[in-house]
N, C-alpha and C positions, 0 to 999 in steps of 0.2 A: 374527414373520414374516420370512422370508429377505430380501425386498426392502427392508424397513426397516433390516435390519442392513447391507445393501450400501450404502444411502444414508448411513447413519451413518458408514461408513468413507470413502465417496467425498467427501462434503460438505466435511470439513475440508481434504482435499487440494486440492479445487477452489478453496476460498477462499484457501489459502496460495499457490497459484499466481497468484492475482490481486493479492495484497497489495503486491508490489513496484510493480506498475503503478499501483495506487490511491494508494500513498504518494507516488510521483513526481508524479502528477496533483495531489494535494493540495499538495505543496510548490511546484509551479509557480505556484499561486495566491498563496501567501505562506509565509514561514518560520514554523515552528511547533515546539513542544516535544512530547515523546513522548506524554504524557497527552492533550494536545489533539488530536494526530493520531489516537490510538485512539478518542477520544470522537467526533470528526467522522466517522470511518469508520463507527462504529456507528450514528450518527444518519442518515447518508446511505445506508448499504447494509444495515443490520441485521447486519453482520458484527462479532462481538465479537473483538477482538484482545487476546490475553493478553500480559502483559509479557514472558513467556518466548519469545514469538514476535516481538513488535515490536522489542525492543531489539537482539537479534542480527541481525535484518534491517536495521535502521538502521545498525548497525556495519558490516555487509557493504557496504551502499550507500556508506558513507563510505570504506571500504577500497578500493572499486572506483572512487572518485573521482566518484561521481554526486551525492553530497551533501557539504556541509561543515557544521561545527558552530561555534557561538559561544555562550559563556556570557553570560547577561544576568541582571542583578539587578533584581527587581521592587521596587516601593515597599514592599510587604509580602511577607514570606516569604523563602524561600531562593532562591539563584540557580538558573536553569534552563538546560539545554542546548537551544539552538534548532538546528533542522536547516533547511538552505537548499539548494535544488537548484543544482547547478553547470552550467556550459555543457555539459560532457560528459553530465550528467544530462538536460538539455533535449534534446540530440541523441539520446540513447538513448530518451527518452520519445517523441520524434517517430517513431522507428522502431517502437516498441511500439504506438503509435496506429495505424499502418498495418497492422501484423500483427493487432491487435485488431479493427479495422474489417473486414478481409478475413475473418478467422476468424468473427467474429460474424455477418456476412452469410451466409457459407456454412452455418454451423450453423443459423441461423435458417431458411434455406430447407429444410433437412432436417427441422427441428421442425415446420414448417408443412405438410409433405407428409402 
């Protein structure tokens, strides 16, 4: 069915567009490592985040100065790279929230018509 094919193409793009926002929201709550970020996103939103999507995005956020990293060694296992939102990340997230809220409200009005 054509509409299913269109949705199959649209949905991944829609989700990818939200990931940066969702990751910053998550990191504002607490610092976290990649697998934990992906797991929490999946649990809270049902969005599966592939490693090939997550890590390049986290690297871009770091390069843009929105997150910083720190290696931590757990009592058991190998060291993990933890991501933490920066002040610039919080400022960007605050602006994203305004855009999200305005866009969500506008689109919701259209959906409800």
